[in-house]
DRENPA-3360 file (N, C-alpha, C; in nm, 2 decimals, always signed):
BEGIN
1 = MNINFFKK = -0.14/-14.93/+6.90/-0.09/-14.98/+6.74/-0.05/-14.92/+6.68 ~ +0.06/-14.96/+6.66/+0.14/-14.90/+6.47/+0.05/-14.90/+6.40 ~ +0.03/-14.79/+6.34/-0.05/-14.71/+6.23/+0.00/-14.83/+6.13 ~ +0.13/-14.78/+6.15/+0.23/-14.90/+6.01/+0.19/-15.03/+6.01 ~ +0.13/-15.09/+6.14/+0.14/-15.19/+6.14/-0.01/-15.23/+6.04 ~ -0.14/-15.17/+6.08/-0.25/-15.18/+6.06/-0.24/-15.17/+5.86 ~ -0.17/-15.03/+5.85/-0.15/-15.04/+5.67/-0.10/-15.16/+5.63 ~ -0.01/-15.22/+5.67/+0.06/-15.36/+5.64/-0.03/-15.48/+5.60;
9 = SKYTFLFL = -0.10/-15.53/+5.73/-0.23/-15.61/+5.76/-0.34/-15.54/+5.66 ~ -0.36/-15.45/+5.63/-0.49/-15.37/+5.53/-0.43/-15.45/+5.38 ~ -0.27/-15.41/+5.32/-0.21/-15.46/+5.22/-0.19/-15.63/+5.17 ~ -0.18/-15.65/+5.32/-0.19/-15.79/+5.31/-0.31/-15.94/+5.26 ~ -0.43/-15.80/+5.33/-0.53/-15.87/+5.34/-0.58/-15.90/+5.18 ~ -0.56/-15.73/+5.12/-0.62/-15.69/+4.98/-0.56/-15.80/+4.86 ~ -0.42/-15.85/+4.92/-0.35/-15.93/+4.80/-0.41/-16.01/+4.84 ~ -0.45/-16.10/+4.96/-0.45/-16.26/+4.95/-0.60/-16.26/+4.85;
17 = IFFTIVAL = -0.69/-16.17/+4.89/-0.83/-16.14/+4.85/-0.78/-16.18/+4.69 ~ -0.71/-16.08/+4.64/-0.68/-16.08/+4.48/-0.64/-16.21/+4.47 ~ -0.53/-16.28/+4.52/-0.51/-16.41/+4.47/-0.52/-16.47/+4.46 ~ -0.68/-16.47/+4.56/-0.80/-16.61/+4.61/-0.88/-16.53/+4.43 ~ -0.92/-16.46/+4.41/-1.01/-16.44/+4.32/-0.95/-16.45/+4.18 ~ -0.82/-16.36/+4.12/-0.81/-16.38/+4.02/-0.67/-16.44/+4.03 ~ -0.56/-16.46/+4.07/-0.44/-16.51/+4.01/-0.49/-16.67/+4.06 ~ -0.50/-16.71/+4.19/-0.54/-16.88/+4.22/-0.58/-16.96/+4.09;
25 = PCYYFLVK = -0.74/-16.88/+4.04/-0.76/-16.91/+3.93/-0.67/-16.93/+3.78 ~ -0.60/-16.85/+3.77/-0.57/-16.82/+3.66/-0.48/-16.93/+3.68 ~ -0.39/-16.94/+3.77/-0.29/-17.06/+3.77/-0.36/-17.19/+3.73 ~ -0.46/-17.24/+3.83/-0.50/-17.35/+3.81/-0.53/-17.35/+3.68 ~ -0.61/-17.23/+3.58/-0.66/-17.26/+3.43/-0.49/-17.32/+3.36 ~ -0.45/-17.22/+3.38/-0.28/-17.27/+3.33/-0.22/-17.40/+3.33 ~ -0.23/-17.47/+3.46/-0.17/-17.58/+3.50/-0.26/-17.71/+3.37 ~ -0.38/-17.64/+3.43/-0.48/-17.77/+3.36/-0.48/-17.78/+3.17;
33 = VDQKLPIY = -0.48/-17.61/+3.14/-0.42/-17.64/+3.01/-0.34/-17.73/+2.97 ~ -0.21/-17.71/+3.03/-0.07/-17.74/+3.01/-0.05/-17.90/+3.05 ~ -0.17/-17.96/+3.12/-0.16/-18.10/+3.17/-0.26/-18.17/+3.00 ~ -0.10/-18.24/+2.95/-0.15/-18.33/+2.79/-0.06/-18.48/+2.85 ~ -0.13/-18.54/+2.77/-0.07/-18.71/+2.77/+0.06/-18.72/+2.68 ~ +0.16/-18.83/+2.73/+0.27/-18.84/+2.65/+0.21/-18.85/+2.48 ~ +0.32/-18.85/+2.43/+0.32/-18.94/+2.23/+0.42/-19.07/+2.29 ~ +0.40/-19.16/+2.23/+0.50/-19.27/+2.26/+0.52/-19.31/+2.13;
41 = NPADINPK = +0.66/-19.30/+2.09/+0.72/-19.34/+2.01/+0.82/-19.49/+2.03 ~ +0.85/-19.57/+1.95/+0.93/-19.68/+1.92/+1.06/-19.65/+2.06 ~ +1.07/-19.54/+2.09/+1.19/-19.56/+2.15/+1.16/-19.50/+2.30 ~ +1.09/-19.54/+2.32/+1.00/-19.47/+2.44/+0.93/-19.61/+2.54 ~ +0.90/-19.69/+2.47/+0.85/-19.82/+2.49/+0.97/-19.94/+2.56 ~ +0.90/-19.98/+2.66/+1.02/-20.15/+2.68/+1.06/-20.21/+2.55 ~ +1.18/-20.20/+2.54/+1.26/-20.27/+2.41/+1.16/-20.42/+2.35 ~ +1.16/-20.51/+2.49/+1.08/-20.58/+2.43/+0.96/-20.59/+2.39;
49 = LVDNSIRM = +0.90/-20.47/+2.44/+0.75/-20.44/+2.30/+0.73/-20.43/+2.17 ~ +0.93/-20.37/+2.14/+0.89/-20.31/+2.03/+1.00/-20.39/+1.88 ~ +0.94/-20.41/+1.82/+1.01/-20.46/+1.69/+1.14/-20.40/+1.64 ~ +1.23/-20.53/+1.62/+1.37/-20.47/+1.66/+1.41/-20.36/+1.55 ~ +1.37/-20.37/+1.43/+1.39/-20.29/+1.29/+1.32/-20.11/+1.36 ~ +1.28/-20.12/+1.44/+1.19/-19.98/+1.48/+1.24/-19.90/+1.63 ~ +1.33/-19.95/+1.71/+1.34/-19.95/+1.81/+1.39/-19.85/+1.85 ~ +1.46/-19.75/+1.71/+1.54/-19.65/+1.78/+1.49/-19.49/+1.75;
57 = FTKNHTIA = +1.39/-19.58/+1.65/+1.28/-19.43/+1.62/+1.22/-19.32/+1.75 ~ +1.25/-19.22/+1.72/+1.24/-19.12/+1.86/+1.15/-19.04/+1.84 ~ +1.08/-19.01/+1.73/+0.95/-18.94/+1.75/+0.90/-18.97/+1.54 ~ +0.74/-18.92/+1.54/+0.71/-18.90/+1.44/+0.63/-19.05/+1.37 ~ +0.62/-19.16/+1.51/+0.54/-19.30/+1.49/+0.42/-19.30/+1.49 ~ +0.35/-19.34/+1.43/+0.20/-19.36/+1.40/+0.15/-19.51/+1.38 ~ +0.02/-19.48/+1.33/+0.00/-19.64/+1.35/-0.01/-19.64/+1.17 ~ +0.04/-19.75/+1.16/+0.03/-19.76/+0.99/-0.15/-19.81/+0.95;
65 = DFELINQN = -0.07/-19.78/+0.76/-0.23/-19.80/+0.74/-0.27/-19.99/+0.76 ~ -0.40/-19.95/+0.74/-0.47/-20.08/+0.74/-0.58/-20.12/+0.71 ~ -0.63/-20.24/+0.67/-0.74/-20.31/+0.59/-0.81/-20.44/+0.63 ~ -0.90/-20.39/+0.71/-0.97/-20.54/+0.82/-1.09/-20.58/+0.77 ~ -1.17/-20.63/+0.84/-1.32/-20.69/+0.82/-1.36/-20.71/+0.95 ~ -1.48/-20.62/+0.96/-1.55/-20.61/+1.07/-1.63/-20.71/+1.04 ~ -1.78/-20.66/+1.17/-1.88/-20.82/+1.20/-1.96/-20.81/+1.10 ~ -1.93/-20.71/+1.02/-2.08/-20.70/+0.90/-2.02/-20.70/+0.76;
73 = GETITQEE = -1.92/-20.82/+0.75/-1.85/-20.82/+0.66/-1.81/-20.70/+0.57 ~ -1.81/-20.57/+0.61/-1.78/-20.44/+0.55/-1.60/-20.43/+0.57 ~ -1.50/-20.43/+0.47/-1.39/-20.33/+0.50/-1.36/-20.17/+0.53 ~ -1.28/-20.24/+0.70/-1.25/-20.11/+0.76/-1.11/-20.11/+0.75 ~ -1.10/-19.96/+0.72/-0.96/-19.90/+0.70/-0.96/-19.75/+0.78 ~ -0.77/-19.73/+0.80/-0.79/-19.60/+0.88/-0.89/-19.49/+0.86 ~ -0.95/-19.48/+0.73/-1.03/-19.38/+0.74/-1.18/-19.38/+0.82 ~ -1.19/-19.53/+0.81/-1.27/-19.48/+0.90/-1.28/-19.45/+1.04;
81 = YKDKIYVA = -1.16/-19.44/+1.08/-1.14/-19.37/+1.20/-1.06/-19.25/+1.22 ~ -1.05/-19.16/+1.06/-0.99/-19.02/+1.06/-1.06/-18.94/+1.15 ~ -0.95/-18.86/+1.25/-0.99/-18.75/+1.33/-1.11/-18.83/+1.43 ~ -1.03/-18.91/+1.48/-1.11/-19.00/+1.59/-1.03/-19.03/+1.70 ~ -1.04/-19.03/+1.85/-0.98/-19.11/+1.90/-1.05/-19.21/+1.92 ~ -0.96/-19.34/+1.94/-0.98/-19.46/+1.97/-0.89/-19.57/+2.11 ~ -0.99/-19.66/+2.08/-0.93/-19.73/+2.20/-0.87/-19.85/+2.14 ~ -0.74/-19.93/+2.09/-0.74/-20.08/+1.99/-0.76/-20.15/+2.13;
89 = DFFFATCK = -0.73/-20.29/+2.07/-0.70/-20.42/+2.17/-0.73/-20.55/+2.02 ~ -0.63/-20.68/+2.12/-0.64/-20.78/+2.06/-0.77/-20.88/+2.14 ~ -0.79/-20.99/+2.03/-0.89/-21.08/+2.12/-0.87/-21.20/+2.02 ~ -0.97/-21.32/+2.08/-1.00/-21.36/+1.99/-1.18/-21.41/+2.06 ~ -1.25/-21.45/+1.94/-1.34/-21.48/+2.03/-1.38/-21.58/+2.12 ~ -1.31/-21.70/+2.07/-1.36/-21.82/+2.20/-1.27/-21.83/+2.28 ~ -1.25/-21.74/+2.33/-1.09/-21.71/+2.46/-1.18/-21.72/+2.53 ~ -1.13/-21.78/+2.70/-1.18/-21.82/+2.80/-1.17/-21.75/+2.91;
97 = GICIPMAN = -1.01/-21.66/+2.86/-0.94/-21.61/+2.96/-0.93/-21.48/+2.97 ~ -0.86/-21.38/+2.93/-0.82/-21.29/+2.97/-0.89/-21.20/+2.88 ~ -0.95/-21.24/+2.76/-1.04/-21.18/+2.66/-1.19/-21.14/+2.76 ~ -1.23/-21.23/+2.82/-1.39/-21.22/+2.91/-1.36/-21.03/+2.97 ~ -1.28/-21.03/+3.07/-1.28/-20.89/+3.12/-1.27/-20.77/+3.04 ~ -1.18/-20.83/+2.97/-1.14/-20.69/+2.85/-1.27/-20.66/+2.74 ~ -1.30/-20.75/+2.69/-1.48/-20.68/+2.65/-1.51/-20.66/+2.72 ~ -1.59/-20.67/+2.86/-1.65/-20.62/+2.96/-1.67/-20.49/+2.98;
105 = NMLELQKY = -1.49/-20.45/+2.97/-1.42/-20.36/+3.03/-1.44/-20.21/+2.87 ~ -1.43/-20.28/+2.82/-1.46/-20.23/+2.64/-1.58/-20.17/+2.63 ~ -1.71/-20.23/+2.65/-1.84/-20.30/+2.68/-1.84/-20.16/+2.79 ~ -1.79/-20.08/+2.88/-1.78/-20.01/+2.99/-1.76/-19.89/+2.94 ~ -1.62/-19.86/+2.80/-1.61/-19.77/+2.77/-1.70/-19.73/+2.60 ~ -1.76/-19.79/+2.61/-1.85/-19.75/+2.46/-1.99/-19.74/+2.53 ~ -1.99/-19.75/+2.67/-2.14/-19.74/+2.75/-2.10/-19.53/+2.74 ~ -2.00/-19.55/+2.79/-1.97/-19.41/+2.89/-1.96/-19.29/+2.76;
113 = FENDDDIM = -1.90/-19.33/+2.66/-1.93/-19.27/+2.52/-1.98/-19.27/+2.41 ~ -2.09/-19.36/+2.45/-2.21/-19.40/+2.32/-2.22/-19.28/+2.27 ~ -2.30/-19.17/+2.31/-2.33/-19.07/+2.19/-2.21/-18.99/+2.20 ~ -2.06/-18.98/+2.22/-1.96/-18.91/+2.15/-1.95/-18.98/+2.00 ~ -1.97/-18.86/+1.92/-1.89/-18.95/+1.82/-1.76/-18.91/+1.80 ~ -1.64/-18.85/+1.86/-1.51/-18.88/+1.85/-1.45/-18.97/+1.87 ~ -1.47/-19.04/+1.94/-1.42/-19.18/+2.02/-1.54/-19.29/+1.98 ~ -1.40/-19.37/+1.92/-1.45/-19.53/+1.86/-1.34/-19.62/+1.92;
121 = FLSHSVTP = -1.38/-19.76/+1.88/-1.32/-19.87/+1.95/-1.28/-19.96/+1.80 ~ -1.15/-20.05/+1.87/-1.14/-20.13/+1.71/-1.07/-20.28/+1.79 ~ -1.14/-20.37/+1.79/-1.06/-20.51/+1.82/-1.02/-20.54/+1.68 ~ -0.92/-20.64/+1.71/-0.85/-20.69/+1.61/-0.82/-20.85/+1.67 ~ -0.90/-20.97/+1.58/-0.89/-21.12/+1.61/-0.77/-21.12/+1.58 ~ -0.70/-21.21/+1.72/-0.58/-21.30/+1.72/-0.56/-21.44/+1.61 ~ -0.66/-21.46/+1.58/-0.69/-21.61/+1.53/-0.82/-21.60/+1.42 ~ -0.80/-21.53/+1.28/-0.86/-21.46/+1.23/-0.90/-21.56/+1.15;
129 = KLDSVPVL = -0.85/-21.70/+1.08/-0.92/-21.80/+1.04/-1.04/-21.84/+1.14 ~ -1.06/-21.86/+1.23/-1.13/-21.91/+1.30/-1.24/-21.85/+1.31 ~ -1.17/-21.66/+1.32/-1.29/-21.56/+1.35/-1.33/-21.54/+1.20 ~ -1.47/-21.58/+1.14/-1.52/-21.55/+1.04/-1.59/-21.42/+1.10 ~ -1.67/-21.39/+1.00/-1.76/-21.23/+0.98/-1.87/-21.30/+1.05 ~ -1.93/-21.47/+1.02/-2.08/-21.50/+1.13/-2.00/-21.51/+1.22 ~ -1.88/-21.56/+1.27/-1.87/-21.59/+1.41/-1.83/-21.40/+1.47 ~ -1.79/-21.35/+1.43/-1.75/-21.22/+1.44/-1.94/-21.13/+1.51;
137 = KTYANRKG = -1.98/-21.15/+1.40/-2.14/-21.10/+1.46/-2.22/-21.17/+1.51 ~ -2.19/-21.28/+1.58/-2.24/-21.35/+1.66/-2.22/-21.28/+1.83 ~ -2.01/-21.29/+1.80/-2.01/-21.26/+1.96/-2.04/-21.12/+1.96 ~ -2.06/-21.04/+1.83/-2.08/-20.88/+1.89/-2.26/-20.88/+1.94 ~ -2.32/-20.93/+1.86/-2.45/-20.91/+1.91/-2.44/-21.00/+2.06 ~ -2.39/-21.06/+2.12/-2.39/-21.12/+2.22/-2.32/-21.07/+2.36 ~ -2.25/-20.99/+2.28/-2.16/-20.86/+2.36/-2.17/-20.73/+2.40 ~ -2.33/-20.70/+2.31/-2.38/-20.58/+2.29/-2.28/-20.46/+2.23;
145 = VIDTKWNV = -2.20/-20.46/+2.11/-2.09/-20.39/+2.02/-2.23/-20.34/+2.00 ~ -2.19/-20.23/+1.95/-2.27/-20.10/+1.87/-2.13/-20.06/+1.73 ~ -2.23/-20.11/+1.59/-2.18/-20.09/+1.47/-2.12/-19.99/+1.47 ~ -2.21/-19.91/+1.52/-2.15/-19.74/+1.42/-1.97/-19.70/+1.55 ~ -1.99/-19.76/+1.66/-1.90/-19.69/+1.73/-1.76/-19.79/+1.78 ~ -1.78/-19.93/+1.77/-1.69/-20.03/+1.78/-1.68/-20.12/+1.67 ~ -1.54/-20.18/+1.63/-1.53/-20.26/+1.49/-1.46/-20.34/+1.55 ~ -1.53/-20.49/+1.58/-1.38/-20.60/+1.53/-1.45/-20.70/+1.43;
153 = TTGDKKHI = -1.29/-20.71/+1.43/-1.24/-20.76/+1.29/-1.16/-20.83/+1.28 ~ -1.17/-20.95/+1.15/-1.08/-21.01/+1.15/-0.98/-20.94/+1.01 ~ -0.91/-21.06/+0.98/-0.86/-21.00/+0.83/-0.68/-21.09/+0.81 ~ -0.69/-21.05/+0.74/-0.50/-21.08/+0.71/-0.40/-21.14/+0.84 ~ -0.37/-21.28/+0.85/-0.29/-21.27/+1.05/-0.17/-21.17/+1.01 ~ -0.06/-21.22/+0.92/+0.07/-21.14/+0.89/+0.02/-20.97/+0.93 ~ -0.08/-20.92/+0.86/-0.13/-20.79/+0.86/-0.17/-20.74/+1.02 ~ -0.21/-20.82/+1.05/-0.29/-20.82/+1.25/-0.11/-20.84/+1.30;
161 = YELARKSY = -0.09/-20.94/+1.32/+0.04/-20.93/+1.34/+0.13/-20.87/+1.36 ~ +0.15/-20.78/+1.27/+0.26/-20.69/+1.21/+0.18/-20.54/+1.29 ~ +0.08/-20.55/+1.26/+0.04/-20.41/+1.33/+0.00/-20.38/+1.47 ~ -0.01/-20.51/+1.55/+0.05/-20.56/+1.72/+0.18/-20.53/+1.74 ~ +0.25/-20.56/+1.63/+0.40/-20.57/+1.72/+0.49/-20.40/+1.68 ~ +0.46/-20.39/+1.53/+0.51/-20.25/+1.49/+0.42/-20.15/+1.48 ~ +0.33/-20.16/+1.48/+0.23/-20.04/+1.51/+0.18/-19.99/+1.67 ~ +0.12/-20.12/+1.69/+0.10/-20.05/+1.85/+0.14/-20.13/+1.99;
169 = FAVLDEGD = +0.27/-20.16/+1.94/+0.32/-20.26/+2.00/+0.26/-20.33/+2.15 ~ +0.19/-20.38/+2.13/+0.11/-20.45/+2.24/+0.15/-20.60/+2.27 ~ +0.20/-20.66/+2.19/+0.31/-20.80/+2.27/+0.45/-20.80/+2.29 ~ +0.46/-20.90/+2.37/+0.57/-20.92/+2.43/+0.67/-20.99/+2.32 ~ +0.63/-21.11/+2.27/+0.71/-21.21/+2.20/+0.74/-21.18/+2.01 ~ +0.78/-21.24/+2.03/+0.84/-21.24/+1.82/+0.80/-21.33/+1.76 ~ +0.77/-21.28/+1.61/+0.72/-21.37/+1.55/+0.68/-21.33/+1.42 ~ +0.65/-21.41/+1.31/+0.67/-21.38/+1.20/+0.49/-21.32/+1.15;
177 = GGVQDFIH = +0.40/-21.37/+1.27/+0.26/-21.38/+1.18/+0.20/-21.49/+1.10 ~ +0.29/-21.61/+1.14/+0.30/-21.75/+1.05/+0.18/-21.85/+1.14 ~ +0.17/-21.96/+1.06/+0.09/-22.07/+1.12/+0.09/-22.07/+1.31 ~ +0.18/-22.09/+1.31/+0.25/-22.12/+1.41/+0.27/-22.02/+1.56 ~ +0.22/-21.92/+1.47/+0.25/-21.78/+1.52/+0.16/-21.76/+1.64 ~ +0.11/-21.69/+1.74/-0.01/-21.70/+1.82/+0.06/-21.57/+1.93 ~ -0.03/-21.47/+1.96/-0.02/-21.35/+2.03/-0.12/-21.38/+2.09 ~ -0.12/-21.32/+2.25/-0.25/-21.32/+2.33/-0.18/-21.17/+2.42;
185 = TENFILID = -0.25/-21.02/+2.42/-0.20/-20.97/+2.51/-0.34/-20.87/+2.60 ~ -0.29/-20.85/+2.70/-0.43/-20.81/+2.77/-0.43/-20.61/+2.75 ~ -0.38/-20.55/+2.68/-0.32/-20.45/+2.62/-0.44/-20.34/+2.58 ~ -0.49/-20.26/+2.57/-0.56/-20.19/+2.56/-0.46/-20.03/+2.50 ~ -0.50/-19.98/+2.39/-0.42/-19.87/+2.33/-0.48/-19.74/+2.28 ~ -0.43/-19.65/+2.34/-0.56/-19.53/+2.35/-0.44/-19.45/+2.23 ~ -0.52/-19.44/+2.08/-0.44/-19.36/+1.99/-0.55/-19.23/+1.93 ~ -0.49/-19.07/+1.96/-0.52/-19.01/+1.89/-0.57/-18.93/+1.77;
193 = KKRRIRGM = -0.62/-18.87/+1.80/-0.67/-18.83/+1.59/-0.56/-18.82/+1.47 ~ -0.46/-18.81/+1.52/-0.34/-18.84/+1.41/-0.26/-18.95/+1.42 ~ -0.34/-19.04/+1.48/-0.28/-19.18/+1.46/-0.18/-19.20/+1.58 ~ -0.14/-19.15/+1.68/+0.00/-19.17/+1.78/-0.08/-19.18/+1.87 ~ +0.06/-19.32/+1.91/+0.01/-19.37/+2.04/-0.02/-19.28/+2.16 ~ -0.13/-19.27/+2.31/-0.13/-19.17/+2.40/-0.13/-19.20/+2.53 ~ -0.13/-19.37/+2.53/-0.20/-19.44/+2.68/-0.19/-19.63/+2.62 ~ -0.17/-19.69/+2.71/-0.16/-19.80/+2.74/-0.17/-19.89/+2.87;
201 = YDGTNFEN = -0.29/-19.93/+2.86/-0.34/-20.01/+2.97/-0.36/-20.12/+2.94 ~ -0.35/-20.23/+3.10/-0.38/-20.33/+3.12/-0.61/-20.32/+3.13 ~ -0.64/-20.41/+3.00/-0.77/-20.40/+2.99/-0.80/-20.45/+3.06 ~ -0.79/-20.57/+3.15/-0.84/-20.66/+3.25/-0.86/-20.62/+3.33 ~ -0.83/-20.51/+3.36/-0.86/-20.43/+3.52/-0.92/-20.30/+3.54 ~ -1.06/-20.32/+3.56/-1.10/-20.25/+3.59/-1.11/-20.08/+3.59 ~ -1.05/-20.08/+3.73/-1.00/-19.95/+3.76/-0.94/-19.88/+3.67 ~ -0.87/-19.93/+3.57/-0.78/-19.88/+3.45/-0.90/-19.80/+3.35;
209 = MQKIISDI = -1.00/-19.85/+3.36/-1.08/-19.77/+3.26/-1.13/-19.64/+3.31 ~ -1.11/-19.60/+3.41/-1.16/-19.47/+3.48/-1.04/-19.40/+3.42 ~ -0.90/-19.46/+3.45/-0.80/-19.35/+3.42/-0.81/-19.35/+3.23 ~ -0.85/-19.45/+3.15/-0.87/-19.42/+3.03/-0.99/-19.34/+2.99 ~ -1.08/-19.34/+3.10/-1.22/-19.20/+3.02/-1.13/-19.09/+3.06 ~ -1.05/-19.08/+3.19/-0.97/-18.94/+3.22/-0.89/-18.91/+3.10 ~ -0.80/-18.99/+3.04/-0.70/-18.97/+2.93/-0.79/-18.95/+2.82 ~ -0.90/-19.01/+2.78/-0.98/-18.93/+2.65/-1.06/-18.80/+2.67;
217 = LLLKEEDN = -1.09/-18.79/+2.77/-1.18/-18.63/+2.79/-1.04/-18.55/+2.80 ~ -0.88/-18.58/+2.83/-0.76/-18.50/+2.84/-0.71/-18.42/+2.72 ~ -0.72/-18.57/+2.61/-0.73/-18.56/+2.46/-0.83/-18.45/+2.39 ~ -0.93/-18.49/+2.41/-1.05/-18.40/+2.39/-1.00/-18.23/+2.39 ~ -1.00/-18.24/+2.49/-0.98/-18.08/+2.54/-0.82/-18.06/+2.48 ~ -0.74/-18.11/+2.42/-0.62/-18.09/+2.37/-0.66/-18.07/+2.22 ~ -0.76/-18.11/+2.20/-0.79/-18.11/+2.04/-0.85/-17.98/+2.06 ~ -0.95/-17.87/+2.15/-1.04/-17.77/+2.17/-0.91/-17.64/+2.13;
% end
């Protein structure tokens, strides 16, 4: 057989070894590092979810400053979530529908990240007059909320509803946060350490919890 054939085969074999040992892992590393979650701005979201006054904005959207009261009667602001990744949702304590699987799924996330100080959770009551601090405390105790991880909050209705519509893009319907206004949404919203929206999920779907976990881990790698 031709000697050149053996030489070519030898070089091909050596190239395959090099690619497998050196080039392929480098390629995998580069692909993995480049994996990043999208950053959502008003123009990227279903227009039905975005207040008409901000639909045109294509960049620099962040969650607005907020002031809420948690299950322990403590004032909670954006400062408690500074340099944190967190998942936000909207609920009410007496809800017998979608809030039940949502709470159960948030508890699964809390359990998974219980020992990770970078990860927190924030629930906003959509019936704040009914969900007083004692009601929220009972609710939090019943559900197994860890105070240092998860704030279950009440506050000014107009403020909460504006956050839902203009910051988190959590609801489809329009309104002014008045007496007759009521929102009900299954959305979980993933917020990064710069207060940007990085994911939106159906909080009633247990399978989506693995997706949120994977996305949170991606965000953590992004910060490293």
